[in-house]
LUMTOR-198664 format. One record per atom (N, C-alpha, C): residue number from 1; atom name; x, z, y. Coordinates in Angstrom, 3 decimals, padded with zeros to 6 digits. Layout:
BEGIN
<num = NUM	atomo = CA	xx = X	zz = Z	yy = Y>
...
//
This chain:
BEGIN
<num = 1	atomo = N	xx = 042.816	zz = 014.550	yy = -015.321>
<num = 1	atomo = CA	xx = 042.417	zz = 014.473	yy = -016.736>
<num = 1	atomo = C	xx = 041.561	zz = 015.094	yy = -017.190>
<num = 2	atomo = N	xx = 040.206	zz = 014.906	yy = -018.303>
<num = 2	atomo = CA	xx = 039.422	zz = 015.660	yy = -018.363>
<num = 2	atomo = C	xx = 039.432	zz = 015.549	yy = -019.853>
<num = 3	atomo = N	xx = 039.268	zz = 016.645	yy = -021.270>
<num = 3	atomo = CA	xx = 039.066	zz = 016.463	yy = -021.598>
<num = 3	atomo = C	xx = 038.130	zz = 017.380	yy = -022.465>
<num = 4	atomo = N	xx = 037.610	zz = 016.809	yy = -023.205>
<num = 4	atomo = CA	xx = 036.726	zz = 018.220	yy = -024.042>
<num = 4	atomo = C	xx = 037.261	zz = 017.677	yy = -025.776>
<num = 5	atomo = N	xx = 036.910	zz = 019.605	yy = -025.996>
<num = 5	atomo = CA	xx = 036.860	zz = 019.988	yy = -027.711>
<num = 5	atomo = C	xx = 036.025	zz = 020.226	yy = -028.121>
<num = 6	atomo = N	xx = 035.216	zz = 020.332	yy = -029.245>
<num = 6	atomo = CA	xx = 034.298	zz = 020.767	yy = -029.809>
<num = 6	atomo = C	xx = 035.336	zz = 020.828	yy = -030.957>
<num = 7	atomo = N	xx = 034.239	zz = 021.524	yy = -032.292>
<num = 7	atomo = CA	xx = 035.047	zz = 022.076	yy = -033.283>
<num = 7	atomo = C	xx = 033.771	zz = 021.270	yy = -034.322>
<num = 8	atomo = N	xx = 033.052	zz = 020.005	yy = -033.667>
<num = 8	atomo = CA	xx = 032.482	zz = 019.485	yy = -035.114>
<num = 8	atomo = C	xx = 033.313	zz = 018.563	yy = -035.273>
<num = 9	atomo = N	xx = 033.091	zz = 017.866	yy = -036.413>
<num = 9	atomo = CA	xx = 033.778	zz = 016.310	yy = -036.460>
<num = 9	atomo = C	xx = 033.906	zz = 015.954	yy = -035.469>
<num = 10	atomo = N	xx = 034.534	zz = 014.869	yy = -036.732>
<num = 10	atomo = CA	xx = 035.001	zz = 012.961	yy = -036.125>
<num = 10	atomo = C	xx = 033.612	zz = 012.113	yy = -035.502>
<num = 11	atomo = N	xx = 033.012	zz = 012.800	yy = -036.782>
<num = 11	atomo = CA	xx = 031.810	zz = 011.022	yy = -036.579>
<num = 11	atomo = C	xx = 030.677	zz = 011.757	yy = -035.287>
<num = 12	atomo = N	xx = 030.534	zz = 013.520	yy = -035.480>
<num = 12	atomo = CA	xx = 029.396	zz = 013.936	yy = -034.544>
<num = 12	atomo = C	xx = 029.405	zz = 013.880	yy = -033.965>
<num = 13	atomo = N	xx = 031.423	zz = 013.917	yy = -033.154>
<num = 13	atomo = CA	xx = 031.903	zz = 014.198	yy = -031.936>
<num = 13	atomo = C	xx = 031.962	zz = 012.682	yy = -031.573>
<num = 14	atomo = N	xx = 032.408	zz = 011.995	yy = -031.610>
<num = 14	atomo = CA	xx = 031.616	zz = 010.748	yy = -031.451>
<num = 14	atomo = C	xx = 030.316	zz = 009.971	yy = -031.090>
<num = 15	atomo = N	xx = 029.128	zz = 010.416	yy = -031.941>
<num = 15	atomo = CA	xx = 028.124	zz = 010.138	yy = -031.421>
<num = 15	atomo = C	xx = 027.288	zz = 011.220	yy = -030.097>
<num = 16	atomo = N	xx = 027.573	zz = 012.163	yy = -030.157>
<num = 16	atomo = CA	xx = 027.905	zz = 013.379	yy = -028.760>
<num = 16	atomo = C	xx = 028.315	zz = 012.488	yy = -027.580>
<num = 17	atomo = N	xx = 029.494	zz = 011.985	yy = -027.803>
<num = 17	atomo = CA	xx = 030.306	zz = 011.388	yy = -026.569>
<num = 17	atomo = C	xx = 029.679	zz = 009.914	yy = -026.701>
<num = 18	atomo = N	xx = 029.113	zz = 009.498	yy = -027.326>
<num = 18	atomo = CA	xx = 028.717	zz = 008.145	yy = -026.870>
<num = 18	atomo = C	xx = 027.629	zz = 008.387	yy = -025.950>
<num = 19	atomo = N	xx = 026.730	zz = 009.026	yy = -027.167>
<num = 19	atomo = CA	xx = 025.078	zz = 009.284	yy = -026.470>
<num = 19	atomo = C	xx = 025.108	zz = 010.065	yy = -024.953>
<num = 20	atomo = N	xx = 026.583	zz = 010.690	yy = -024.786>
<num = 20	atomo = CA	xx = 026.227	zz = 011.422	yy = -023.220>
<num = 20	atomo = C	xx = 027.204	zz = 010.063	yy = -022.479>
<num = 21	atomo = N	xx = 027.683	zz = 009.402	yy = -022.733>
<num = 21	atomo = CA	xx = 028.232	zz = 008.311	yy = -021.923>
<num = 21	atomo = C	xx = 030.196	zz = 009.253	yy = -021.712>
<num = 22	atomo = N	xx = 030.283	zz = 010.290	yy = -022.274>
<num = 22	atomo = CA	xx = 031.970	zz = 010.179	yy = -021.887>
<num = 22	atomo = C	xx = 032.763	zz = 009.047	yy = -021.423>
<num = 23	atomo = N	xx = 033.393	zz = 009.451	yy = -021.031>
<num = 23	atomo = CA	xx = 035.064	zz = 008.719	yy = -020.141>
<num = 23	atomo = C	xx = 035.768	zz = 009.349	yy = -019.908>
<num = 24	atomo = N	xx = 036.026	zz = 010.438	yy = -021.570>
<num = 24	atomo = CA	xx = 037.266	zz = 011.224	yy = -021.510>
<num = 24	atomo = C	xx = 036.661	zz = 011.637	yy = -022.710>
<num = 25	atomo = N	xx = 038.243	zz = 011.930	yy = -023.728>
<num = 25	atomo = CA	xx = 038.358	zz = 011.928	yy = -024.880>
<num = 25	atomo = C	xx = 037.741	zz = 013.525	yy = -025.342>
<num = 26	atomo = N	xx = 037.156	zz = 013.783	yy = -026.426>
<num = 26	atomo = CA	xx = 036.745	zz = 014.331	yy = -027.317>
<num = 26	atomo = C	xx = 037.153	zz = 014.719	yy = -028.651>
<num = 27	atomo = N	xx = 037.985	zz = 015.907	yy = -028.203>
<num = 27	atomo = CA	xx = 038.812	zz = 015.924	yy = -029.630>
<num = 27	atomo = C	xx = 038.568	zz = 017.033	yy = -030.814>
<num = 28	atomo = N	xx = 039.016	zz = 017.331	yy = -031.972>
<num = 28	atomo = CA	xx = 037.946	zz = 018.254	yy = -033.027>
<num = 28	atomo = C	xx = 038.988	zz = 018.695	yy = -033.420>
<num = 29	atomo = N	xx = 038.153	zz = 020.206	yy = -033.189>
<num = 29	atomo = CA	xx = 039.003	zz = 021.710	yy = -033.392>
<num = 29	atomo = C	xx = 038.389	zz = 022.367	yy = -034.302>
<num = 30	atomo = N	xx = 037.923	zz = 021.229	yy = -036.016>
<num = 30	atomo = CA	xx = 037.430	zz = 022.153	yy = -036.755>
<num = 30	atomo = C	xx = 037.665	zz = 023.007	yy = -037.570>
<num = 31	atomo = N	xx = 038.893	zz = 024.095	yy = -037.542>
<num = 31	atomo = CA	xx = 039.853	zz = 024.652	yy = -037.895>
<num = 31	atomo = C	xx = 039.394	zz = 026.342	yy = -036.771>
<num = 32	atomo = N	xx = 039.046	zz = 025.697	yy = -035.527>
<num = 32	atomo = CA	xx = 039.254	zz = 026.579	yy = -034.698>
<num = 32	atomo = C	xx = 040.245	zz = 026.981	yy = -034.825>
<num = 33	atomo = N	xx = 041.482	zz = 026.770	yy = -034.668>
<num = 33	atomo = CA	xx = 042.359	zz = 027.664	yy = -034.544>
<num = 33	atomo = C	xx = 042.657	zz = 027.291	yy = -032.540>
<num = 34	atomo = N	xx = 042.085	zz = 026.020	yy = -031.946>
<num = 34	atomo = CA	xx = 042.104	zz = 025.725	yy = -030.026>
<num = 34	atomo = C	xx = 041.122	zz = 026.455	yy = -029.367>
<num = 35	atomo = N	xx = 039.687	zz = 027.338	yy = -030.806>
<num = 35	atomo = CA	xx = 039.041	zz = 027.614	yy = -029.904>
<num = 35	atomo = C	xx = 039.485	zz = 029.190	yy = -029.996>
<num = 36	atomo = N	xx = 039.988	zz = 029.776	yy = -031.170>
<num = 36	atomo = CA	xx = 040.758	zz = 030.851	yy = -031.101>
<num = 36	atomo = C	xx = 041.496	zz = 030.933	yy = -030.041>
<num = 37	atomo = N	xx = 042.487	zz = 030.331	yy = -029.669>
<num = 37	atomo = CA	xx = 043.373	zz = 030.140	yy = -028.304>
<num = 37	atomo = C	xx = 043.031	zz = 030.494	yy = -027.331>
<num = 38	atomo = N	xx = 041.827	zz = 029.729	yy = -027.134>
<num = 38	atomo = CA	xx = 041.249	zz = 030.268	yy = -025.634>
<num = 38	atomo = C	xx = 040.283	zz = 030.934	yy = -025.386>
<num = 39	atomo = N	xx = 040.293	zz = 031.720	yy = -026.480>
<num = 39	atomo = CA	xx = 039.270	zz = 032.789	yy = -026.501>
<num = 39	atomo = C	xx = 037.714	zz = 032.750	yy = -027.189>
<num = 40	atomo = N	xx = 037.283	zz = 031.251	yy = -027.522>
<num = 40	atomo = CA	xx = 035.999	zz = 030.871	yy = -027.156>
<num = 40	atomo = C	xx = 035.943	zz = 031.415	yy = -029.361>
<num = 41	atomo = N	xx = 036.270	zz = 031.723	yy = -029.802>
<num = 41	atomo = CA	xx = 035.712	zz = 031.956	yy = -031.241>
<num = 41	atomo = C	xx = 036.866	zz = 033.710	yy = -031.398>
<num = 42	atomo = N	xx = 036.601	zz = 034.544	yy = -032.107>
<num = 42	atomo = CA	xx = 037.421	zz = 035.578	yy = -032.698>
<num = 42	atomo = C	xx = 038.166	zz = 035.055	yy = -033.023>
<num = 43	atomo = N	xx = 038.129	zz = 034.142	yy = -034.709>
<num = 43	atomo = CA	xx = 039.063	zz = 034.296	yy = -035.286>
<num = 43	atomo = C	xx = 038.266	zz = 032.783	yy = -036.472>
<num = 44	atomo = N	xx = 039.093	zz = 032.203	yy = -037.407>
<num = 44	atomo = CA	xx = 038.847	zz = 030.886	yy = -037.796>
<num = 44	atomo = C	xx = 037.205	zz = 030.948	yy = -038.399>
<num = 45	atomo = N	xx = 037.025	zz = 032.436	yy = -038.914>
<num = 45	atomo = CA	xx = 035.728	zz = 031.991	yy = -040.154>
<num = 45	atomo = C	xx = 034.722	zz = 032.147	yy = -038.863>
<num = 46	atomo = N	xx = 034.176	zz = 032.358	yy = -037.765>
<num = 46	atomo = CA	xx = 033.603	zz = 032.514	yy = -036.638>
<num = 46	atomo = C	xx = 032.887	zz = 031.617	yy = -037.233>
<num = 47	atomo = N	xx = 033.111	zz = 030.166	yy = -037.266>
<num = 47	atomo = CA	xx = 031.739	zz = 029.327	yy = -038.018>
<num = 47	atomo = C	xx = 031.595	zz = 028.595	yy = -036.416>
<num = 48	atomo = N	xx = 031.161	zz = 028.988	yy = -035.417>
<num = 48	atomo = CA	xx = 031.062	zz = 027.741	yy = -033.596>
<num = 48	atomo = C	xx = 031.724	zz = 028.675	yy = -032.768>
<num = 49	atomo = N	xx = 032.226	zz = 027.780	yy = -032.404>
<num = 49	atomo = CA	xx = 033.089	zz = 028.639	yy = -031.233>
<num = 49	atomo = C	xx = 031.615	zz = 028.574	yy = -029.484>
<num = 50	atomo = N	xx = 031.992	zz = 029.990	yy = -028.999>
<num = 50	atomo = CA	xx = 031.484	zz = 029.416	yy = -027.756>
<num = 50	atomo = C	xx = 031.740	zz = 028.087	yy = -026.453>
<num = 51	atomo = N	xx = 031.204	zz = 028.092	yy = -025.659>
<num = 51	atomo = CA	xx = 031.573	zz = 027.207	yy = -025.081>
<num = 51	atomo = C	xx = 032.337	zz = 027.718	yy = -023.855>
<num = 52	atomo = N	xx = 033.360	zz = 027.362	yy = -022.810>
<num = 52	atomo = CA	xx = 034.812	zz = 028.035	yy = -022.543>
<num = 52	atomo = C	xx = 035.143	zz = 026.689	yy = -021.694>
<num = 53	atomo = N	xx = 035.441	zz = 026.809	yy = -020.736>
<num = 53	atomo = CA	xx = 036.585	zz = 025.567	yy = -019.914>
<num = 53	atomo = C	xx = 037.546	zz = 026.105	yy = -019.201>
<num = 54	atomo = N	xx = 038.732	zz = 025.143	yy = -019.003>
<num = 54	atomo = CA	xx = 039.923	zz = 025.762	yy = -018.626>
<num = 54	atomo = C	xx = 040.285	zz = 024.741	yy = -017.813>
<num = 55	atomo = N	xx = 040.879	zz = 025.030	yy = -016.361>
<num = 55	atomo = CA	xx = 041.788	zz = 023.979	yy = -015.572>
<num = 55	atomo = C	xx = 043.231	zz = 024.334	yy = -016.144>
<num = 56	atomo = N	xx = 043.738	zz = 023.231	yy = -016.047>
<num = 56	atomo = CA	xx = 045.164	zz = 023.341	yy = -016.782>
<num = 56	atomo = C	xx = 045.876	zz = 023.112	yy = -015.304>
<num = 57	atomo = N	xx = 046.628	zz = 023.652	yy = -014.503>
<num = 57	atomo = CA	xx = 047.491	zz = 022.971	yy = -013.503>
<num = 57	atomo = C	xx = 048.846	zz = 022.100	yy = -013.887>
<num = 58	atomo = N	xx = 049.510	zz = 021.858	yy = -012.488>
<num = 58	atomo = CA	xx = 050.707	zz = 020.922	yy = -013.051>
<num = 58	atomo = C	xx = 050.860	zz = 021.270	yy = -013.844>
<num = 59	atomo = N	xx = 051.793	zz = 022.956	yy = -014.158>
<num = 59	atomo = CA	xx = 052.648	zz = 023.438	yy = -014.336>
<num = 59	atomo = C	xx = 052.528	zz = 024.095	yy = -016.363>
<num = 60	atomo = N	xx = 051.165	zz = 023.225	yy = -016.319>
<num = 60	atomo = CA	xx = 050.562	zz = 023.303	yy = -017.833>
<num = 60	atomo = C	xx = 049.993	zz = 025.086	yy = -018.078>
<num = 61	atomo = N	xx = 049.282	zz = 025.569	yy = -016.963>
<num = 61	atomo = CA	xx = 049.353	zz = 027.079	yy = -016.550>
<num = 61	atomo = C	xx = 047.742	zz = 027.000	yy = -016.499>
<num = 62	atomo = N	xx = 047.206	zz = 028.053	yy = -016.795>
<num = 62	atomo = CA	xx = 045.503	zz = 028.292	yy = -017.317>
<num = 62	atomo = C	xx = 045.631	zz = 028.452	yy = -015.795>
<num = 63	atomo = N	xx = 044.600	zz = 027.677	yy = -014.958>
<num = 63	atomo = CA	xx = 044.261	zz = 028.025	yy = -013.296>
<num = 63	atomo = C	xx = 043.144	zz = 028.507	yy = -012.960>
<num = 64	atomo = N	xx = 042.504	zz = 028.242	yy = -013.831>
<num = 64	atomo = CA	xx = 040.548	zz = 029.212	yy = -013.659>
<num = 64	atomo = C	xx = 040.333	zz = 028.543	yy = -015.159>
<num = 65	atomo = N	xx = 039.721	zz = 029.929	yy = -015.598>
<num = 65	atomo = CA	xx = 038.865	zz = 030.204	yy = -016.370>
<num = 65	atomo = C	xx = 037.403	zz = 030.452	yy = -016.776>
<num = 66	atomo = N	xx = 036.534	zz = 029.548	yy = -017.377>
<num = 66	atomo = CA	xx = 035.210	zz = 029.995	yy = -016.923>
<num = 66	atomo = C	xx = 034.928	zz = 030.050	yy = -018.258>
<num = 67	atomo = N	xx = 034.105	zz = 031.850	yy = -019.222>
<num = 67	atomo = CA	xx = 034.011	zz = 032.133	yy = -020.126>
<num = 67	atomo = C	xx = 032.182	zz = 032.868	yy = -020.017>
<num = 68	atomo = N	xx = 031.391	zz = 032.546	yy = -020.414>
<num = 68	atomo = CA	xx = 030.764	zz = 030.794	yy = -020.747>
<num = 68	atomo = C	xx = 030.805	zz = 030.001	yy = -019.788>
<num = 69	atomo = N	xx = 031.081	zz = 028.680	yy = -020.207>
<num = 69	atomo = CA	xx = 030.911	zz = 027.655	yy = -019.603>
<num = 69	atomo = C	xx = 029.187	zz = 027.329	yy = -020.176>
<num = 70	atomo = N	xx = 028.273	zz = 027.095	yy = -018.961>
<num = 70	atomo = CA	xx = 027.091	zz = 026.458	yy = -018.978>
<num = 70	atomo = C	xx = 027.219	zz = 024.923	yy = -018.362>
<num = 71	atomo = N	xx = 026.055	zz = 024.808	yy = -019.140>
<num = 71	atomo = CA	xx = 025.541	zz = 023.495	yy = -018.902>
<num = 71	atomo = C	xx = 025.248	zz = 022.791	yy = -017.451>
<num = 72	atomo = N	xx = 024.511	zz = 022.103	yy = -017.412>
<num = 72	atomo = CA	xx = 023.122	zz = 021.398	yy = -016.497>
<num = 72	atomo = C	xx = 024.417	zz = 021.979	yy = -015.264>
<num = 73	atomo = N	xx = 024.515	zz = 023.445	yy = -014.403>
<num = 73	atomo = CA	xx = 024.604	zz = 023.428	yy = -012.890>
<num = 73	atomo = C	xx = 026.263	zz = 023.158	yy = -013.497>
<num = 74	atomo = N	xx = 026.776	zz = 023.649	yy = -014.695>
<num = 74	atomo = CA	xx = 028.148	zz = 024.046	yy = -014.400>
<num = 74	atomo = C	xx = 029.031	zz = 023.301	yy = -013.482>
<num = 75	atomo = N	xx = 029.112	zz = 021.609	yy = -013.674>
<num = 75	atomo = CA	xx = 030.228	zz = 020.585	yy = -013.564>
<num = 75	atomo = C	xx = 029.486	zz = 021.179	yy = -011.756>
<num = 76	atomo = N	xx = 028.756	zz = 021.690	yy = -011.520>
<num = 76	atomo = CA	xx = 028.675	zz = 021.602	yy = -009.720>
<num = 76	atomo = C	xx = 028.917	zz = 022.558	yy = -009.891>
<num = 77	atomo = N	xx = 029.097	zz = 023.846	yy = -009.890>
<num = 77	atomo = CA	xx = 029.711	zz = 025.153	yy = -009.784>
<num = 77	atomo = C	xx = 031.647	zz = 025.323	yy = -009.784>
<num = 78	atomo = N	xx = 031.910	zz = 024.314	yy = -011.204>
<num = 78	atomo = CA	xx = 033.531	zz = 023.993	yy = -011.048>
<num = 78	atomo = C	xx = 033.903	zz = 023.028	yy = -009.760>
<num = 79	atomo = N	xx = 033.077	zz = 022.270	yy = -009.550>
<num = 79	atomo = CA	xx = 033.576	zz = 021.450	yy = -007.949>
<num = 79	atomo = C	xx = 033.293	zz = 022.350	yy = -006.730>
<num = 80	atomo = N	xx = 032.807	zz = 023.321	yy = -006.654>
<num = 80	atomo = CA	xx = 032.698	zz = 024.262	yy = -005.647>
<num = 80	atomo = C	xx = 033.653	zz = 025.737	yy = -005.884>
<num = 81	atomo = N	xx = 034.315	zz = 025.643	yy = -006.498>
<num = 81	atomo = CA	xx = 035.160	zz = 026.223	yy = -007.187>
<num = 81	atomo = C	xx = 036.115	zz = 026.246	yy = -006.592>
<num = 82	atomo = N	xx = 036.379	zz = 024.375	yy = -006.903>
<num = 82	atomo = CA	xx = 038.094	zz = 023.509	yy = -006.765>
<num = 82	atomo = C	xx = 037.685	zz = 023.605	yy = -005.407>
<num = 83	atomo = N	xx = 036.316	zz = 023.033	yy = -004.598>
<num = 83	atomo = CA	xx = 036.527	zz = 022.964	yy = -003.326>
<num = 83	atomo = C	xx = 036.789	zz = 023.888	yy = -002.062>
<num = 84	atomo = N	xx = 036.113	zz = 025.214	yy = -002.646>
<num = 84	atomo = CA	xx = 036.432	zz = 025.811	yy = -002.509>
<num = 84	atomo = C	xx = 038.317	zz = 026.207	yy = -001.670>
<num = 85	atomo = N	xx = 039.083	zz = 025.959	yy = -002.341>
<num = 85	atomo = CA	xx = 040.329	zz = 026.193	yy = -002.144>
<num = 85	atomo = C	xx = 041.055	zz = 025.984	yy = -000.937>
//
């Protein structure tokens, strides 16, 4: 399962998801609490979160963590990492 999380509001996230044909949920983290928990922002006053990615395993633990998580080639790099296992 894929889940995205952004610190944008619901309207902006919905438009972004529609524009990019996302087939997964895009959650709103407007208070940056998730971003702080995952190290994407230093604190709730940061204003904007960095792009990071985490792969959560079956035991609900972080199996892989990427920071920064880029655009473009990033999905292929993740797949290469996972297929090397």
